[in-house]
C-alpha positions as CSV (number, residue, x, y, z in Angstrom):
1,M,106.8,111.3,73.2
2,V,107.8,108.5,70.8
3,V,110.7,107.1,72.2
4,S,113.1,104.8,69.4
5,T,114.8,101.7,70.6
6,R,117.0,102.3,67.7
7,I,120.7,103.9,68.4
8,C,123.7,104.5,66.2
9,M,126.8,102.5,67.0
10,A,130.4,103.4,65.7
11,F,132.9,100.8,65.7
12,L,137.1,101.2,66.0
13,D,137.7,98.8,63.3
14,D,141.5,99.5,63.7
15,H,141.7,98.3,67.2
16,P,139.7,94.9,68.5
17,Q,139.6,95.6,71.7
18,S,137.5,98.4,71.3
19,H,134.9,96.4,69.9
20,L,134.8,94.7,73.0
21,R,134.6,97.3,75.0
22,V,132.2,99.1,73.0
23,N,129.9,95.8,72.7
24,R,129.6,95.6,76.5
25,D,129.2,98.8,77.0
26,Y,126.2,98.2,74.1
27,R,124.5,96.0,76.3
28,S,125.0,97.2,79.3
29,C,123.0,100.4,77.9
30,K,120.0,97.8,76.7
31,L,119.9,95.9,80.3
32,Y,119.8,99.6,81.5
33,A,117.2,101.1,79.8
34,A,114.9,97.7,80.4
35,M,115.4,97.5,84.6
36,I,114.5,101.3,84.1
37,L,111.0,100.4,82.0
38,L,110.2,97.7,84.0
39,S,110.5,99.3,87.3
40,A,108.4,102.8,85.8
41,I,105.6,99.9,84.9
42,N,106.2,98.0,88.5
43,T,104.9,101.4,89.9
44,E,101.7,101.2,88.1
45,P,98.2,100.9,89.5
46,I,97.1,96.6,88.8
47,R,94.9,97.6,86.2
48,I,97.3,99.5,84.1
49,K,100.1,96.6,84.7
50,S,97.3,93.6,84.0
51,M,96.6,95.4,80.2
52,P,97.5,93.4,77.5
53,S,99.6,96.1,75.9
54,T,101.1,96.5,79.3
55,L,101.9,92.6,79.4
56,A,103.2,92.5,75.9
57,L,106.1,95.3,76.4
58,V,106.7,93.1,79.6
59,A,107.4,90.2,78.0
60,G,109.4,92.0,75.5
61,L,111.5,93.7,78.2
62,V,112.4,90.1,79.8
63,Y,112.8,88.2,76.4
64,Q,115.5,91.3,75.6
65,I,117.2,90.6,78.6
66,N,117.5,87.2,78.8
67,S,118.4,87.4,74.9
68,L,121.5,89.7,75.9
69,H,124.3,87.4,76.5
70,S,123.1,84.2,75.0
71,R,120.8,83.1,72.2
72,P,117.5,84.8,71.8
73,Q,115.2,82.0,72.3
74,D,113.3,80.7,69.2
75,D,110.7,78.3,70.0
76,S,107.3,78.9,69.6
77,I,107.1,81.0,72.8
78,G,110.3,83.2,71.4
79,R,109.0,83.7,68.3
80,T,105.2,84.4,69.6
81,I,106.5,87.3,71.3
82,Q,109.0,88.3,68.3
83,Q,105.7,89.2,66.5
84,T,104.5,90.9,69.2
85,V,107.3,93.7,70.1
86,Y,109.6,93.7,67.2
87,P,109.2,95.6,64.0
88,L,107.4,94.0,61.4
89,T,108.2,93.7,58.1
90,H,106.1,92.4,54.6
91,D,109.4,92.5,52.7
92,M,110.5,88.7,52.4
93,Q,113.5,90.3,50.8
94,H,114.8,91.7,54.3
95,P,117.9,90.9,55.0
96,N,117.4,90.7,58.6
97,I,114.5,88.5,59.1
98,L,114.2,86.9,62.7
99,V,112.5,83.7,60.4
100,P,114.7,80.3,59.7
101,N,116.1,80.2,56.5
102,R,113.1,78.6,54.8
103,D,110.3,79.6,52.3
104,L,108.9,82.6,53.8
105,S,106.1,82.1,50.9
106,K,104.7,79.2,52.9
107,L,104.7,81.0,55.8
108,L,102.3,83.9,55.2
109,D,99.5,82.5,57.2
110,Q,101.7,82.1,59.9
111,Y,102.7,85.9,60.2
112,P,99.7,87.9,58.6
113,N,101.2,91.1,60.2
114,G,104.6,91.0,58.9
115,F,107.8,89.1,59.7
116,P,110.0,90.6,62.4
117,Y,113.3,91.7,61.7
118,A,116.4,93.1,63.5
119,L,117.4,96.3,62.0
120,A,120.7,96.3,61.1
121,G,121.4,93.2,62.9
122,S,120.3,94.1,66.2
123,H,117.4,93.0,68.5
124,F,115.6,96.1,68.9
125,L,111.5,96.8,70.3
126,T,109.8,98.4,68.2
127,D,108.5,102.2,69.0
128,I,106.6,102.9,72.3
129,W,105.2,105.6,74.0
130,I,105.9,106.7,77.6
131,K,104.8,109.1,79.9
132,P,104.0,112.2,80.4
133,Q,103.0,112.4,76.6
134,S,100.8,108.9,76.9
135,E,99.1,108.2,80.3
136,R,101.1,104.7,80.2
137,F,103.7,103.1,78.8
138,K,102.7,101.0,75.4
139,F,103.8,100.3,71.8
140,C,102.8,102.6,69.4
141,E,101.4,100.0,67.3
142,S,98.3,98.5,69.2
143,R,100.1,95.1,70.2
144,S,99.6,92.4,72.5
145,I,100.1,88.8,72.8
146,P,97.4,86.6,71.0
147,A,95.1,85.1,73.2
148,D,95.9,81.7,72.1
149,K,99.3,82.0,72.8
150,F,99.3,84.1,76.0
151,Q,99.1,80.7,78.6
152,Q,102.0,79.9,76.8
153,V,104.3,83.2,77.4
154,F,103.2,83.6,81.1
155,G,102.0,80.5,82.4
156,C,98.6,81.4,83.0
157,G,95.3,82.9,80.9
158,I,94.8,86.6,80.7
159,E,91.9,86.2,83.5
160,E,93.8,85.0,86.1
161,I,97.0,87.1,85.2
162,R,95.8,88.8,88.2
163,R,95.9,86.8,90.9
164,K,99.1,84.8,89.8
165,Y,101.0,88.3,89.7
166,F,99.2,90.6,91.8
167,Q,97.5,89.3,94.0
168,S,94.5,90.4,93.5
169,G,91.2,90.1,91.7
170,T,88.2,87.7,91.9
171,Y,90.6,84.6,92.4
172,H,91.0,85.7,95.8
173,R,90.1,83.2,98.8
174,R,87.2,85.0,100.3
175,V,87.4,85.1,104.5
176,R,84.6,83.2,105.6
177,Q,82.2,85.2,108.3
178,G,83.5,85.5,111.9
179,Y,87.5,84.9,110.9
180,V,89.9,87.1,112.4
181,P,93.6,86.7,111.7
182,Q,95.8,85.2,113.9
183,R,98.7,87.5,115.4
184,K,102.0,86.4,113.2
185,G,105.4,87.4,114.5
186,Y,105.4,89.7,117.2
187,T,102.4,90.6,119.6
188,K,101.2,94.3,120.4
189,T,102.0,96.5,123.3
190,R,98.6,96.8,125.1
191,R,98.0,99.9,126.7
192,I,99.4,101.9,129.5
193,R,97.5,101.6,132.7
194,A,95.7,104.5,133.5
195,D,97.2,106.9,136.5
196,G,95.6,105.8,139.6
197,E,95.6,102.2,139.6
198,D,97.1,100.2,141.7
199,I,100.4,98.0,141.5
200,P,98.9,94.5,142.4
201,A,100.2,93.3,146.1
202,Q,102.4,90.9,145.2
203,F,104.5,93.8,143.1
204,V,104.5,96.2,146.1
205,Q,107.4,94.9,147.1
206,F,109.0,95.7,144.1
207,A,107.9,99.0,143.5
208,E,111.0,101.4,144.8
209,M,113.9,98.1,143.5
210,E,115.4,99.6,140.7
211,V,117.1,97.3,137.8
212,P,120.8,97.8,138.4
213,M,122.6,99.9,135.8
214,E,126.3,99.2,134.6
215,N,126.4,103.2,133.5
216,N,127.0,105.2,136.5
217,D,125.7,108.4,134.7
218,A,122.3,106.8,133.9
219,G,119.7,109.0,134.3
220,P,116.5,108.7,135.5
221,E,114.8,107.6,132.1
222,D,117.4,104.9,131.7
223,I,116.7,103.3,135.7
224,T,113.9,100.6,135.2
225,M,111.5,100.4,138.2
226,V,111.1,96.5,138.6
227,G,107.3,97.2,140.3
228,A,106.1,99.0,137.4
229,S,107.8,96.4,135.0
230,L,106.3,93.2,136.5
231,D,102.5,95.2,136.4
232,K,103.2,95.6,132.5
233,I,104.5,92.2,131.9
234,W,101.8,90.7,133.7
235,Q,98.9,92.9,131.8
236,Q,100.6,92.1,128.3
237,F,100.7,88.6,129.4
238,A,96.9,88.6,129.7
239,S,96.9,90.7,126.3
240,D,99.2,88.0,124.3
241,I,97.3,85.3,125.2
242,L,94.5,86.4,123.5
243,Q,96.2,87.5,120.4
244,K,98.5,84.8,119.6
245,V,94.7,82.4,119.3
246,G,95.4,80.3,116.6
247,N,92.2,79.7,113.9
248,P,91.4,76.2,113.1
249,R,93.5,74.8,109.9
250,N,90.2,72.5,108.7
251,R,87.9,75.1,106.5
252,N,85.5,72.9,107.0
253,L,84.2,73.8,110.2
254,A,81.5,75.7,111.6
255,V,84.0,77.8,113.5
256,T,86.3,80.2,112.2
257,S,88.7,81.5,114.9
258,Y,88.7,80.1,118.2
259,S,87.9,83.7,119.5
260,H,86.0,86.3,118.0
261,L,87.9,89.4,119.5
262,A,89.1,91.4,117.0
263,Q,92.9,92.1,117.1
264,Y,92.3,95.5,118.1
265,N,90.4,94.3,121.1
266,R,92.7,91.5,122.1
267,Q,95.8,93.8,122.1
268,Q,93.5,96.2,124.7
269,L,93.1,93.0,127.1
270,S,94.0,93.3,130.8
271,I,94.3,90.7,133.2
272,D,90.9,91.7,135.0
273,D,89.7,90.8,131.7
274,I,90.8,87.2,130.7
275,N,90.1,86.3,134.8
276,T,86.9,84.4,134.3
277,L,85.5,81.4,134.0
278,D,82.9,82.9,131.2
279,L,85.2,81.7,128.8
280,D,82.4,82.2,126.1
281,Q,83.4,85.7,126.0
282,L,86.5,85.1,125.2
283,F,86.1,82.3,123.1
284,T,84.3,80.3,120.8
285,Q,85.7,76.5,121.1
286,I,88.3,75.4,124.0
287,Q,89.4,72.2,125.9
288,W,90.0,72.4,129.2
289,R,90.4,70.5,131.8
290,R,90.9,70.8,136.1
291,A,94.5,70.8,136.6
292,S,96.4,69.5,139.2
293,Q,98.8,71.6,141.4
294,E,102.0,69.8,139.4
295,E,100.1,70.4,135.9
296,W,99.5,74.8,136.9
297,E,103.3,74.7,138.6
298,K,105.1,72.8,135.0
299,A,102.4,75.7,133.0
300,F,103.6,78.3,135.0
301,S,107.1,77.2,134.6
302,I,106.8,77.8,130.9
303,L,105.5,80.9,130.9
304,F,107.4,82.1,133.1
305,P,110.8,80.4,133.3
306,A,113.6,80.9,135.7
307,R,116.8,83.5,135.7
308,G,119.0,82.1,133.0
309,Y,116.9,80.1,130.6
310,Q,117.0,80.2,127.2
311,P,114.1,79.6,124.9
312,G,114.6,76.4,121.8
313,P,113.2,76.7,118.6
314,S,110.2,74.8,120.1
315,M,109.7,78.2,122.1
316,K,108.6,80.2,119.0
317,H,105.4,80.9,120.2
318,L,106.2,82.7,122.8
319,T,109.5,84.5,122.0
320,G,107.0,86.6,120.0
321,C,105.3,87.6,122.4
322,A,106.1,90.9,124.0
323,Y,105.2,89.9,127.6
324,Y,107.7,86.8,127.3
325,N,110.8,88.7,126.0
326,N,110.4,91.7,128.4
327,Y,110.1,89.5,131.2
328,L,113.4,87.6,130.2
329,D,115.4,90.8,129.9
330,L,114.2,91.5,133.4
331,I,114.5,89.1,134.9
332,N,118.4,88.3,133.4
333,Q,119.2,91.9,134.7
334,V,118.7,91.2,138.6
335,G,121.1,89.5,140.4
336,E,120.1,85.9,141.6
337,E,118.2,86.4,144.5
338,D,116.4,89.1,143.0
339,A,115.7,86.9,140.3
340,L,113.7,84.3,142.6
341,E,112.1,86.6,144.4
342,I,110.2,87.9,141.7
343,H,109.6,84.4,140.2
344,D,108.2,83.2,143.3
345,A,105.7,86.7,142.8
346,L,104.4,86.2,139.7
347,C,103.9,82.3,140.5
348,A,101.9,83.8,143.9
349,K,100.2,86.0,141.3
350,S,99.4,83.2,139.1
351,R,97.4,81.5,141.7
352,T,94.8,84.2,141.4
353,L,93.9,82.9,137.8
354,A,90.6,81.5,136.8
355,W,92.9,80.0,134.6
356,V,96.3,79.1,132.2
357,P,97.0,78.1,129.1
358,I,98.9,75.3,128.5
359,Y,100.1,76.4,125.1
360,I,100.1,79.5,123.2
361,G,100.1,80.0,119.8
């Protein structure tokens, strides 16, 4: 199907307000049509969107939108777009030629395909093909922005258009072998403990403790069993430590990631998996030191703060950890005495670890 961008407008000469209303509706119609086409083009594959003919149509539509409420751009970029997207004529006497009042005979070499003109004084794109009659949206005539002008119009060369506007193509920075992207945002929940596994001894005392519920009619599915919740938090803690391991910023280093484990494998880790001094199973490079009791307790107080603690902006790396948010929710739901007992139990459990992280993220 060929779509003509020309429409007929009837004005009521005897009513000034009609001129304003019709003019406003006319511009709204052109804007709506341009937006429909741009939206449709945006759904096309990158291969189609990056074609010179498609890019020429996009440039014309954007030019149309920008000129709806202001004088059309008439610099070298604007003249390039006009020659590419508007109907052309070789009649130098045409009344609506979009070239400033000059001796057109001296400009013939600059307009080898003809002079762009505005039909009836209004700016309309030349006819285009649309789907399904055509495989893609394009001008009926073969139209594309000249290669020597492409940089001016789009701010980059044709060979870079995919990288700059569509984030695709051979200009992507290649991922080095062994690189594992750091988990951004919230960590993923690890696998559920298998049936038959026992709750750690430090949490047995909470096995039958229920989190107080404000709703007296809460069903069994709404009751939180503290012992089971603590076990999930403890296991998630092990997974989150590795999920949040960062990567070197210096790309010249031989090490690409501080842990060689893929993110999926990190997500499955349990406390038993990380509770080892054979750290090359987990990391490619680390810094460590033997901690004093004071340093150990300080690290624990950061990883598992006391009831009522409100993390600040500097704790962003921890607030992205599932274990941390679940722990704060739990300890702030129980009473003060129960919260202190839970905190002490976790502290006792932490002493069974071979190591603890000083910083996550």
